[in-house]
N, C-alpha and C positions, 0 to 999 in steps of 0.2 A: 504494500500500500504506500502511496506517496510517490511512486515512481513518476519521474518527470516533473515533480513540483520544483518551484524555485525558492530561493531564499527571500525573495521580495513579495510583497503583498500590497495591493492598492487599498485594502480595508473596505472594499465595497462588497455589500451582500448581493450576490447575484440572484435575481428573481426567476430566472429561467425564461425570460421573455422571448428569447430567440432559439429555444430548444426545438429540434426537429421532432416530428410526430413519433419517430421510432426511438428517440433518445430515452434511456432508462431514467433520467432525471426529470423528465417532462411532468410526470404526475405529482412528484413530491416536492420539487424545488420551490415552486411558488408558495406552498403551504409552510415549508420550513423557513423561508426567508421572512415571513411575518412573525416568527417566533423569536427573532433576535432581540427585539425591544424588551420582551418579557424576560428573556435570559439575562440581558444587561441589568435590568432592575433587580432581579432576584440575586444576582451575584455582585451587585453594587459596582458594576463595570460601566464606564462611560459608553453611551451609545447615542448617536445622533442620526435621526432619519432625515436625510437631506435630498434624496431623489437623485436622478441623473438625467442628462440630456444627451440624446444620440443625434448628432448633426450629420446632415448630408452636405458634402463639399462640392458636389457637381450634379448635373442633371441626371446622370445614371443612378447615383446614390439616392437622389430625391425620388426617383421613380420607384425605388424599392421600399420607401418608408411605409406606404399603405399596407404592403404585404407583411412587413415586420410588425406593424400595429395589429393586424388581424391575427398573426401568429401568437402575439402576446396574449390577446384575448382568448384564443383557443387553448393556450397553455394555463389559463386560470389567473393571469396577471390582470387584475381589474383596475389598477390605479395608473393606467397608461393613457396618454392622449397625444394627438398630433398637434403641434404648435406652429404658428406662423412666426416669421422673423421678429416681429414687434414683441411677441410674447416671450421669446427667448431673450431678447434684450432687456425686458423687464426683470426676468429671473437673474440675469447675469449682467447688470449694468456696467460693471467695470471691464467687461470683455468686449464691449461694442467698438 
């Protein structure tokens, strides 16, 4: 176990939004990702729910966003939404 793991970690809890239908993690990862806040409180460990933004940097990537969104919903990730540029700039004003 742990084969191929790195010494680095982004500390982001993966929700499984982009898991493929045949992935073994597809059914349990969204459920488990919601448990981290409870675990943090019960162990008195700091935990911040901050969300994430997946950006498209060209037209090809932008065309894929609706499919990624639908896959997230199919995988049980229900706190996902598509944003327009002005909404992203509101979330990340220092990055504009």
